[in-house]
N, C-alpha and C positions, 0 to 999 in steps of 0.2 A: 281715977283721973290720969289721963295720958297726954303727953305733949308730942306724940309721934306725928300726927297729921300736921300740926302747926310747924313743927321742925321741918317736915318734908316740904311744905309750901315755902318756908323761908329759905331752905337749902336750894330748892329749885330756882327761886328768885335770885339767889346769889350766883348760881351757875349761869343764869340768863344774863346777869350783870357782867360776868366774865366774857361771855360771847359779845355782848354789847361793847364792852371796853376794847376787845381785840379788834373788832371791825368798825367801831364807831358808828353804830347803826341807829341809835335813838338818843338816850340820855347823854352819851359821850360825844354825840355829834352836835347837839344843841340842848344844853341843860335847861335853859329857861323854857323853851317850847315843850320839852318833855315833861317838866314839872306842871305846866298848865294842862297838858293832855292827861297826865296822870290824875290830877285833881278833878278835872272835868269827868273823866271816866269813872273815878271813884264815887263822885257824887251821883252820877247817872245810875250806876249799878246799885249803889246803896238805896237810892230812892226806889228803884225797880224792885229790889228785894223787900223793902218795907211795904210797898203797895201789894206785892204778891202775898206776903205774909198776912197782911190786913184782910184781904179778900178771900184768903183761904186757898190760894192756888197751890201752895206748898208750905210745909212746916219743917221743923228741925228733925233731921234723922238721927238715930242713935248709932254710935260707933264707939267701941272701946278705945280707939286711937285718938279720940277727941278729948279736950280738956274738961268739957262739961260747963265751962263758963259761958253764960248767956249775957249779952249786953242789953238785950230786950227780949221779950218772949219769942222764942224760936229763932233768935239771931245769935249764933255762936261767935265767940271771939275769932275763931279761925276764918269766918266769912270775910271779915274786913281785910285780912292778909291775902285771902284768895282774890278778892276784888282788885287789890293793888297788883297782884301777880298777873291776873288775867289782862289788865290794862297794859302792864309793862310788856308782856309777851306779845300782845297785839302790836304795840309800837315797835318792838324789835323786829318782828316779822315784816312789818311795813317797810322798815329801813332795809332789811335784807332783800326784799323783792325790788325795791327801788335801786339798790346797788346792783343787783343782777341785771335789771333792765338797762341801767347805764352802761354796764360792761358789754352787754349784748349789742347795744347801739354803737359803742365805740369799735367793736369788732367788725361791724357791717361797713364802717367808713373806710 
């Protein structure tokens, strides 16, 4: 059992949080909206994963870096953290691109 992958996902999420905090791109811009988006994204991707597992599109891969803890057949603990991370990164990137477009627009004027 290893916690390496889970720690990596959590660490990357923390670093993304620092970027978000510094430039107020997503959660630090509007916490309520970010929480709703994170919850909606989490539910969407969790359902996506469960359906894909059920119909056999994919299954759990083996890795010595994973905990080995399964919350359901072929659904590792790390997947839940990855889903949150994926949704958070998407929100931060959206905020970054919106910021860059606003800056570009203000330079044009």
